[in-house]
N, C-alpha and C positions, 0 to 999 in steps of 0.2 A: 332124299337128304343130299346125294351125291348131286342131283340135276340142280339142287337149291345152289349147293357150293359152286358147282360150275358157272351157274349165271353171275353170282355175286363175284367171283373172280374174274369173270369176263368183264362185269360192270366196272370192278377196280381198272384194271386194265386199261379200258376203255377211257376211265375217268383220267388217270394218270397219260394216257396219250393226249387228250386234249389240254390237260394243263400243259404238258410239254409243248405241244403246237402254242398255246396261249403264250408260254413263257417266250418262245421263239418270235411270235409277233410281236409281243412287247419290246422286246430289244431291238428288234427291226425298226419299230416306229420310232425309239427313242433314238437310236441312230441316226435316221432320217430328219428328225426335229432338230438335232445337233448339227447336222450338215445344213440345214436351211439356215439356223441361227449364225451360223459361221459366216453364210454368204449374204446375209442380212446387212446393210450398213449400221454402224455404231449410232445408237442416239446422242446426238450433243445438246445437254441443257445448258440454255444460253441465259435463261433467268430463274434463279432458284427462289421460288417464292415460297414455297410450301416448307415448313418447318417439321420434319416428321419427329414423334415422340421418340425419346431416346437419343435423338441426333445431338452432338455438342453444339452450343450457342457459338455464332460466327463472331460475337463481341458484345458490348453492353452500351446501350443508350440511355442518357440522361434527359427525364422529362421534367420539366419545371411546372407546376401550377398555382394559382394563387390562393392562398389561405383565405377564408371566409372574411368579407366586408359588409359594410352598410354602405349603400350609394347615398351621397349627400345630396344627390340630384333628385333622384325617386324616392328614398327611403327603403329602398327594396334590400334584402338581403343578396347578396352578391358573390360570386366564385368565379368557376371556370365553366367554359362552354363545353356541353359534355361530348358533342361530336368531335371537337378540337382535341380532345384527349384520345376518345375511342378510336377515332379511324387512323389517324397516323398510329396509334398502338398495335391496331389490327395488322396496319402494313409491316411494321417493325417486328412483329412476333412470326407472320407468315414468311417474312424474310429470313429468318431465322437467329434474330437478335435477342438477347436479354433486355428487359426495361426496368429501370427503377424509376419511381415517381418521388420527387421533393417538393415540398412547397416554401413558401415565403417565411413562414413562422412553425412549421413542421405541426404534428397532429393530423387531425379530421380535415379534410376538404369537401367542399361543396359544390355541386354543379347550381349554375344558374337556373331559376325555376323554369323557364321559357325552353331552356333547352333539354330539359327532362321529358323523354317520350311519353310519359304517362302524366303528364301536367294535366290538369283540366282543360287547359287553353287548347290544347291539341296543336299548338305551334310546330312543336317536334315529334309529333307521333310518327312520322314518315322515317324517323332515323331508328332504324331496325339493327343496326350494329351496336348504338348506346343500348337499345333494349335488350341486345344478347348479352352483353358484358354486365347488364345489373342482375342476370341471373345467376352469374357465377359468383360462389362464396368467396375465393381468392381477389377476385376485382374491388368486392366490397370492403375486404378487409384493407387492401391496398389504400383505398380512400381514407380507412379511419385511422391509419399508422403511416404518416409519412414522416421523412425525417426533414429537418430545416435545411434549408438550402446551403448555409455557412458550413453545415458539417461535411460537405464534398468537394472534390476539387476536379479538375479535367482528368487528373490522371487515373486511369482503371478504367475510363471511357471512351466510345471511339465518336460520340456525337452527341450535341446538346441540342433539343427541341422543347421551345417556350410553348405553353398551352395557352390559347386567347381565352376569352370569356370578358365580361364586364369588370370582373376584380382586378385585372392587370392595370386598368385605369387608374387604381388607387395604389395598388401595391407594388407593381413593377417600376412604375416612374419614379425617378429620384430614389432609386433603392441601390447604393453603393455596391452591397454585396453581391446582388445578381447582375449589375454591370461588370463586376471585377470577374465573375464567375464565367459569365458568357463572352467577355473579351479574352478570357483564358484559353477557353476553345477554340475561339475564332484565330488566334497567334500562334497557336499550336497546329494550326492548319487541319482542324477537325472539323466537319460539317456543323455550322452553326444557324440554327434556323428559328425563326418567330412567326407566328401567323397572327392575323386577324389584330385585335386590339393588345396582343402581347408586343408587338412592333412599337408600342411608346415607349418601351425601354430605349429604342434608337435614336430617340430624338437627344439623349445626352449622355450616352455609353460613349467614353472615349477609351482609347488604345494607350498602350502603356507611354507612347510619345506624348502623349496630352491631345491627339487630335480627336474629331469625332469619328466614330466608327464609319460612320454613312459618309465621310466625305470624299469626296470624287466617285461617288458610287449612284448607280440608280436603283431604287428599291421601291416596295409597295407596303401598304398595310390597311387598315379599314378605311374606306375613302368616305369622302364626303357625301356621295350618291349614295353609298349604303347606309349612312347615318341617316339621312332624309327619309330612306325607305323603313327605317327602324321606328323611328319617331313616328311616322305617320301609322305604322301597325298598330302602335300602342298608345297613340293619340296625345303624346308628350315628348318633350326633350329627355332623352335620356342619358347621355354623357357631359360630364361637366367640361370637356374639351372637347376638340377634334383634332386627331392625329394628323390630318391632311393640312389643317390650317396652321399647326405648328411647325409641319416638315416644311412647309413653304417660307416659313420666316429664318430658316437656315441656310446660310451660304455655302455655296461650293457642295452642293449635294441636290439629288433630284428624286422626288417623289412621284410616283407614276401610278 
């Protein structure tokens, strides 16, 4: 019994000794690591693309999409082009910005059929970014519940982005509310962007002094060459007019 106890006590002392050595070793390694970290150069983050969960937003960006419409040229139901909403949305969110989507009439917005990556045509099957967003419940809810653009102003937002698609050819051009909203961002020196067919707004949008917003500027939009390609792809003329043709009729501005 005594022998057993002696062995037990020796084992305890040995164990405690090992633990002590282990603790000493851990402290030494920790100190070594701290010294190494102090001597390493600090990481400089030049581009902050990733917005980690829980981090505060850097600001808020307003995106404007067309409400559903019917093309007078083709008879198709039209709206916004999926990639022209989801791809910039992805960039804005990764950069740490909150995004609000509004539309010309409010309520639900619909993507152009050919822009849907699940469409039977396969026209946009490569668009994995849109496909990914379509799996998100919050994204689908956002498309169902948009505010009307007349309910917002430039105040409280850092930038505006007009989503393209076939719908804008009917709902953006000649839309005084959208023209006023877009120009208010521009005149507040906030980034103001339009892409693809949404640039039709720039054919008529005027500044507060009555001049065309694009006066003395070089700008771009959906080109005739692209319209030709799209028409050939579907076998018919798609748009009721062409942005490039209309832009070249304007004096004092250059579409390139």
